[in-house]
N, C-alpha and C positions, 0 to 999 in steps of 0.2 A: 783693242781693236785686233782681230783678227785678220790674215790675209794669206793668200795662196797664191803662188808663181805659177807662169807657165815656163813649158820650158827653154822657150825659146830666149827668156831674157835670160837665164841662166847659162845659156850658149854666150849669148853675147858677152857676158859678164867674165867668162873665162876668156875671151877674144880680149876687151877691152876693160880690164879692173877696175878703173877709176871712173865710172860712169853710175848713173845713178841708181841703180837696183844696189850698189854700195853704200848708198845712205840707208836704205830701206836696211839691210843690215848691221848696218853701224844703231839704230834705233832700235831691233829687236835684240843685238845685245845688249844694251841698256836697259832692256826689257819696257822699254813703252810702246811697246806692239809685238805681238804675235804671227809670227810666220807658223802655219801650219802645213803641214805636207803628207802623201800618200806613199808608201814604197814603191805604188807606180810608177811617178815621178820621179825618180832617185831613179830607175833603170830605164826612162825614156830619157833621162839625162845622161847616162852615162850611153846608153846606145847610137843618141846622136851626136853627143861630142866624139865616137868614134869613127863614125865615116870619114871618106878622106878629106872630101873637101874644108872640113874644120879643122882635123887631128895636127896641122902645120902650124895653126896658132899660140896653140899651148901643151903644154905636156903632161903627161899621166899624174906628176905629182898634183900640179895641180887641178887637175880634176878630182884626185881624190881628197884633195882638202879643202873645193869644194862641197862634195859630199858630207865628207867628215862636218862641217862647217854648218849642213842643214840639219844634220840630225842634234848636233849638239846644240844650237841655236831653236830647233824647233822643235814639233807640237807632230806628231806621226797620229794620220787619222786612220782609223781602224780600216782594215780590207772589206770591200763590197765582192758580196759573193756573187749575189744576182745580178742578172744580166741587165746592162746600164743601157738605160733609154736613149734613144736617138735624137739629139737636139736639134746639132748644128748642120752645116752643111759638109764639116768633115766630118768624120766620125769616129775620126783620131782625137778631138778635142772635147769629143760628150764627158768623158771620162773627171774633166777639170770640173766642172758644174756638178756635176753629181758629188765629186768629195768636196769641193766648195760649202754644198748645201750641207753635209753630211758634220763637215768640220767643222759646223759655223761660222763660217768668214763671213766677214763684212766685206770685203774686197776681194777679188780675182784678178788678179794683178797680168798683163799679158801685152802684146803687141800685137798681137791677129786680130786682123778686122772683123775675119770669122766668129771670133767672140764678141768682139769689143758692140757688134752688131746687136748681142744677146743684151746688152745692159738697159735694163735691171735685170735681176734674172733671179726669181725667188727671193728677193729683198735681199740679192747680194748686187754691190757694185762693180760693174768690169768695168777695168779703169788700164790707163795705161802708169806707168811708174811714174811718170813727171805728176800728175794730173792726182795720183795717191800724195805724194809729196807736198803739193799745193794743197790738200785736205787736213794735212796733219799739221803744216806751218800754223 
């Protein structure tokens, strides 16, 4: 089972490390499921994490460890060089749907309602972390 995680969940994980995403990362480390990610997701995590409203909640070291964990546990999706089609209300989310398709994800995991309303998208289930954990159980 392959899954792509939205940036908002990684930021929540940085703020509160013992949350449901930690269970998905543990299952990934055990080889039960496969985390996929594009390089642009790592860039977005770094950019969002550097915003003043989030910086006070975690250290640079915690951010670096998270990025390293994603790289070690995950499978990188090749970069898309073509223009990403407009799909969602928030154009910044469109790349996630595109990379989910390219990466042959079974699930796109998010807390973003603008993405959740597109469930399912081209055979990909768009779910919350808790919903995916329930499906795995």
